[in-house]
N, C-alpha and C positions, 0 to 999 in steps of 0.2 A: 504494499499499499504506500503510495506517495506521501511523503511528509509535507505538511502544509508549510508554505513559505511564511505566512502570517497566520496566527491563531488568536482570536479574541475569545475569552472564556468568562462568561458571567460578569461582564464589566458593568459597573455602576459608577456614576459621576454626578455630583451635585455642585452647584454654585449657590451657596446659601440655601434658600428655600426652593430654588429652581432645579428641577431634575433634567440634566443634560443627556444622560444615558441610563437606561433602566434595563438591566439584565441582558446586555447585548452579547451575542456569541455568533461567530462565523469564522470560516477558514478561507484563506486565499491560497490557491495552488501556485507552484513555481512557474514563472513565465506567463501567468494569467493577466489579462486585462480585466480587472475587477472594479466595477463602478459602484459608488454609494450614491443613491439618488433619493432626493426628497426636498420638501419645501424648506424655507428659512426656519431655523430654530428647531429642526428635528434631531440634531445631534451629529450630523455628518462631518462637520469640520472638527468638532471635539474629538471624534474618533481618530482622524488623522493626527491631531495634536498629541493625543495620548501615545500613538505609535512613535511619533517623532521625539517624544520625551519633553515636550513643552508643558505638558500637564501630566498629573499622576491620577490613576483611578482610585476611587474610594474602596472599591471591592473588585475582586476578580484578578485575572492575570493575562498578560500579553506575551506571546512568544514569537520569535523570529527564527526560523529554521530550527525550531525545537528549544531554543535558549530563551529563558525568561529575561525580560528587559527591565524589570521593576527598578533596580538600583543603578541603572546605567544612565548617565547624563546625555543630553542630546548629541554632543560632539563625539560620543563613543558608540553611537548606534549606527549600524551599517545601512542607513537609509539617507535619501536626499529628497528635498521638498521643493516644489515649484508653487509659488503663491499667485493668487489672482493679481496682486499689485506688482508682481515681478520682483520687487524689493532689490532693484539694482542700485549700485553705488553711483550717484550722479557725477562724482568728481573723478571716477576711474574710467579708463578706456574699456572698450568691449573685451579686449584680451585680458586686461587685469581683472575685470569682473569675473570672467570665466576661470581665471587662474587662482582666484582668491582662496578657495578651499584647498587646492594643491599646495599653495605657498604656506598655508597654515600647517600642513603636514611636513613642511621642510623638505620637499622633493628637489632633486637637482634641477637647475634652471633649464637644461636642455630637455629633460623629460617633461617638465611643465610646458615648455614651448611646443613640443611635439604633440602633447595631449590636447592642448588648447586648440591647435590647428586642426587636429582630427575632429574634435567636438564641434567646432564651428562648421566644418565641412559636412559633418553628419546632419546638422540642422539646416543645411543649405544656405549658409552665409559664407561668402567667399572671404577667407582670411585676409587676402591682399586688399580687399575693398573695405572691410568692416573692422578689422582688428584695432585700428587706432582711433576710431570714432568714439564719441561719448554717447550715453543713452539718450540725451536730448537731441542728438542728430539722427535718431532712428525713428521709424514708424512704429505704431503699436504692434504690428505683427513681427517686426524685426526685434523689438525689445522682448517680446515673448519668446522668440527663438534663442536670444542670448540667455534668458533665465533658464530655458530648457538645457542649453549647452552647459551652463554652469553646474547644473545638477548632474547631467550625464557624464561630465568629465571625471567625476569622482568614481565612476563605474560601480554604483551601488547595486546590490542585489534587489532592492526594492525602491521604487521611485514613487513618491507621494505627490499627487497633483491636486491642488485645492482650487477648483474652478479657474484653471489657467487661461481659458478662452473667453472669460466673461466680458472683458473689455474690448473684444474685437467685433468688427461688423459681421453681418451674417455670412457674406460670401467668404471672407477670410476664415471665419470659424469653421465653415465646411471644409475648406482646404486643409486647415490644421488638424481637423479630426482624422482625415485620411492619412496625414503624415504621422500623427502620433500613433495610430494603429500600425502603420508600417514599421515605425521604430520599435514598437513592442515586439513585433514578429522577428525583425532583423536581429535585435540585441538579445532577445530572450530574457530581458529584465522583467521582473514582476511589477506591474503598474497598479497602483491603488488610486483611483480617480474619483473625486467628489464633484458632483454637479447637481443643479436643480432643473436642468434641461433634459426632458425625457427623450427627445429626438437624439440628442447627443449621446446619451447612455445606450440607447437602442442601436445606434450606428457603430459604436466602437467596442462595446463590451463582449467579453466571453460570458460573464455572468454579472448580474446586477443584484445588489441588496437595496430594496426599497424601504426607506425609513419613514416612520411617522410617530410623532410625539415621543421621541427618545427611545423608540424600540424598532427592531427590524420587523417589518410587516410581511416581507416575502423575499426569498432569494431564489434565483433561477436564471436560465439563459434568457436573452431578449425575447425569444419566441415564447418561452414558458410563461414569463410574467405578463406579456401582452395578451396572448391567446387564452391563458388560464389564470386570470387574476384571482387571488384568494379572497380578498375583501373588497368592499365598495370603494374604500380609499385607493387601493392599488389600481382598480379598474378606472377610476376617474382621473388619477394622477398620470397614468400612462395612456394618454390619448383620450379622445372623446368616447363616451359610452352612454348607454341608456339602461336604466335599472327598472325592473318590473317586479311586481308581486305575482307569482304564479303558483297556485295550489299551496299557499301557505309558506312559500320559500321566496327568497330574493334571488333574482338572476340578472346578469348583465349581458347586453347584446351590443356589439360594436356597430356603429352606423354603416360601415361598409358591408356588413353581413345582412343588411336590410334591403328591401325592394319596395317600390311603389307600384300599385296596381289600380286600374280604373274600377270604380264601383260596378258591381255586377260581374267582374272577371273571375271572382271566386278566389279561394285560397288553395294553393297546391297541396298535394298530399305530403304529410310530414312537416307541414308548416303551420304557423299560427298567424293570426292577423288582427289588427285593430283599425277601426274606421276613424277618419278625421278629415281635416281641411288644411291645405297648405297655407301657412302663415307667411313664410318668407322663402325666397330662392336666393342663394348666395353663390356667385360664380368665383371659383378659386383657380382657374386655369386648367389644371389637369383633372379637376373634379368639380362637382356641384353639390352643395349642401342644401337640402330641403328641410326646413323647420316645419313640422306637422303638429297641429293642435288636435289631439285625439278627442273623441266624443266625451271622454272622462274629464277633459279640461286641462290635462297635462301636455307638455310639449315633448316631442322626441326629434332626434336629429337623424336624417337619412343621408348617406353619402352615395351619390350617383356618379357613374362614369361619364366623363365628357365625351360625347360622340362626334365632336368636331363641328357641331352646328348648334343653334339655339335649342335649349331644353324644351322638351314637349310639355313640360309642366309650368303652370303659372300660379301666382298667388290667388288664393280663393278657390282653387280646384279641389273638388272632393277626391279623396284617395283612400286606399286601403294599404296600411303599412304591414308588410309580411316579413317573416323570417323563419328559417328552419329551426325546428325545436332543438336539434343537435347543436346549434350555434348559441344557444342560451346557456351561459356559464353560471352555475350556482355559486353564491357568495356566502362566506362566513361573516358573522358580525365583526365589525371593527373592534380590535382589542386595544 
């Protein structure tokens, strides 16, 4: 059985009366891209800070490659961290920023220079062009790459990333998502990534821990947590969803699993349906969202494929919303 690269066991952490982490346990496998996903205040950044050594748990233990980290200060832990703010030294050049950790280890100058050049090349910053610039001479995306190079140059077995793409524009975020995933595969380094962006987590991760109110709500692959959410919180946080009461149980149905049918068309075998009226049609380029007010008075969202022409549906149209019974996922109560 493969030993976990990182293991959190029954971790609890409080700040005064506020509970930051409540009985949190999970394993991260060697070389895995593991994301912690959740809203602000759920405990995801505290989790990283505990592993980095910036905070200490009140209860439980944290192990890295089988070794307990309880009494080791941050500078003695074999991890590196990339912050959302980048935390670059404004008065140092790019090369000196990247070299900072190596210089503190008192490595030979020639080795430092070689590793800095290799790290900058790895994050696609030409050393000849960027090494002597200062952070203020760089774009947001370039500063992010410098922060990443400064962490990677230390060759850590575990890389911690705390919302590192949060300050970038959407297009650059998407580009960096692809590059980070490629770095993870190329280097074999274990990535522990914190984000509140569900699309980001689904795009990059091998597995995702969804957090809510200081606890882990669900852990699984992107497909598992999206297609089979355990609770209403997970279903709603990971994309759009519709929740219904069916036979005394709560179920979730994704908008893309639903269809609209004309009144009188009937409901297909193996499906269920609710009558209503289209309240709004929203064009989103590759798809169309229809908001349907059911006869019960509640609204549901239906995602329709864009057929390359105007939608056949209009506001005010009567419609039957249908979905296959097999696509309704049962939900547990939010814990």
